[in-house]
C-alpha positions in Angstrom: 115.5 64.2 56.0 112.3 64.6 57.7 111.3 62.7 60.6 109.1 59.6 59.8 105.7 60.3 61.8 102.9 58.9 59.8 102.4 55.5 57.7 99.6 57.1 55.3 101.7 56.4 52.0 102.3 52.4 53.3 98.8 52.2 54.3 97.4 53.6 50.8 99.8 51.3 49.0 98.6 48.1 51.1 95.1 49.0 50.1 96.1 49.8 46.4 95.0 53.4 46.7 96.4 56.4 45.4 97.5 59.7 46.8 95.4 61.4 44.1 92.2 59.4 45.4 93.1 60.2 49.1 93.1 63.9 47.9 90.2 63.9 46.2 88.3 62.0 49.2 89.8 64.5 51.7 89.0 67.7 49.7 92.7 68.7 49.4 95.2 69.4 46.8 97.4 66.6 45.8 100.4 68.7 46.7 99.5 68.8 50.1 98.6 64.8 50.4 101.8 64.3 48.3 103.8 66.3 51.2 102.0 64.3 54.0 102.8 61.1 52.7 106.3 61.8 52.1 106.4 63.3 55.9 107.4 66.6 54.8 104.3 67.8 56.4 101.8 66.6 59.0 97.9 66.7 58.9 95.9 68.0 61.5 94.5 66.1 63.8 90.9 66.4 62.7 92.3 65.7 58.9 94.1 62.5 60.4 90.8 61.2 61.8 89.0 61.9 58.5 91.8 59.7 56.5 91.4 57.0 59.0 87.6 57.0 58.3 88.4 57.0 54.4 90.7 54.3 54.6 88.7 52.5 57.4 91.6 52.0 59.5 92.0 52.8 63.3 93.9 56.2 63.4 96.8 54.5 65.2 97.5 52.5 62.2 98.3 55.9 60.6 101.1 56.8 62.9 104.5 55.5 63.5 105.0 53.9 67.2 107.1 56.0 69.5 107.6 52.7 71.5 109.0 49.5 70.1 
C-alpha cells in the first residue's frame, strides 16, 4: 500500500467537490487526479500549489503532517 502523503481526497470530500471537477479545474486527466487522490502518485509542487489555490486552502492542509 502506498504511503499516505497527501490529503487532497479528504479536502475534496469536506468541500463537497469531485475529483472530476478538480481534474477539469487543473487541466489534468481524471486518471491522474484519481491516482493523486489515492496516494498512488504525488503531484508536482507547482500542481500542489495550484490545487491549494483552486480549493482556497493553505498548501499545508493538503499534506499529511510528518510530526504529531
